Steps between C-alpha positions, in 0.01 A plus 500: 500500500823298497688439826807710396274787397303471824821502700623812322166670556508417872857623533410825326203547733716432805762750379234763440355441848844528654550828319171635633591394854843664474344819366249504785776452756737757350526823693333810361760745364377785723325458836336729754532512880232236562659261252839563658361412843347183354833406343679549833240275667585233239866524597623721217834677524477880504796683348553869580726630223564845647834622632574348841468829698143540368425137578616550860272800545201269456409202286235232463552251784723214392611668177859429400741755356834486320528872429398719208415256220610750237847504653571155641396300193651721231839601369545869591643586156289303253197460732464142373464210745811397691622140463231243564720324756512820708123533485459138607715574805304817588164325466617191685642688799177700532275195471348636179395169346372534140318169534254654748225758460647851530349846531727795417444857616665839554340844519167556325549520125871416516622343178768323704237272654402392149867465410541268799214288370651499152838394640344208686303388196802537272700276732233232517237591761156396378273626777583864569287814531565867559313700763487826303360716783794402718563593859262798482220281368570243769472757778193661345331158512575471871804276468754503781867577443816392680852638511703193596690316228311187397712188521422235239662158481774496234428279201694353213399684183562395141376754249407430140471794263169520313617648171146522364428788740785720379665616182853616418626793298584301185147360480343840569705657219398221262132521592499880477650488151252230392201667664392157621415589859312771690738703716388699801717783637390582857743787562398864526396687188819705531721191493303357209532823300875522561474817706598327826821310424602248767736278298766550234217612274133578534200410292295185465483168321334560161132405502475490879177622659556737793279446806683618815464249780344760732197497270410174677424703815186682605701822489806482271631826651522358853881496519526857370230622737670331796832662413327839494300419816172547315351177639526350851581143397557261210143367480485617138752228409234232552423326172218650298191291425515191274276684253742791479795264459327316216434831327859612558642198316217455250731574205708191581417139411499271810575199281810649337855488635549816707841639594498746791794727577600810695845622608625189681206259529344611831211713376445246222442231763205692645328536165572134424309401815208719395494355149493153651187589696342613172557163335810571292651158439849560360671779692875546494680746725800655329709513815797689351246743356613837367839480675583188300332612179653848493847352549458304176582785264396291198151456647252731325343770715220748450533852645870427540702750700848438638600585853699824517804403706665839451201687641490266799869550569446875481219486755708278728794738478272792585361311799852419618600866482199593713588229751859628516375854556264387773774303676730806487222717639439257787874483573534878504191535721634239741831685517324831573290350778803335657690827548 
């Protein structure tokens, strides 16, 4: 073997070894309570992405909080990320350093915890996990909670967008027309079918496979059952078994580019984390999701149904009349009682 060829072979071997080491050191996409405790013992940052009032009721000791991640990091109209410079300031003031190991959590099953992980990864964090079972899972495992605000040392943060993890509307439209990518719609079946319209129009991206993100849970009906008080807690939102998850996504090819979308990118982030645990290698979160796609009226849609603005205005007017009548009734009653 010639010296140049030997050198190239050695360099290739070193690069491969480095890749294996990096892979071994990379954080698992989803961790449990024991793994979260181990990460904390290693000095990992814990980020509680819930609204601050919930955080103050009880959080993992030392966890930092900047408010509801779905609100503070996103434009309230488009629901896209706010300016990167603003996010750098928020992260820096809170001591949320993307260069360190980070564990993100919220309530059990909350897609916002996964969205927090996605946001960190999109802006350059390489070692970040989500604790899917959240504060309830932490307490169930015997973990202590605290109510005082954790104070972390501010850091200087410079974020670099990782475009390979996301996809924009123009590219989604092009790929959908070409049929060159597998598209996963994780919204409800009603949204997918165009019966539940939450944007300027309803429907779905042509060719998209519909697997609602709650199907990742042991009991996909957990949220509905909680709302109806049919179950005592959210334990059903724990992830189902790896075998069930593999079966759930068996129709998809782990080696093919996979675009995941929902209404605004939050639910999609949870399914993206799950797909990562299953070995999918090229996952892109369509962050603008159906809000962005539906607004592009030239973008083809299946089950298309436009939002009925007139009907909504009629319902709002009816509600206003009832409010006016109630206010008059209260005023008249107050006047009667005051005599």
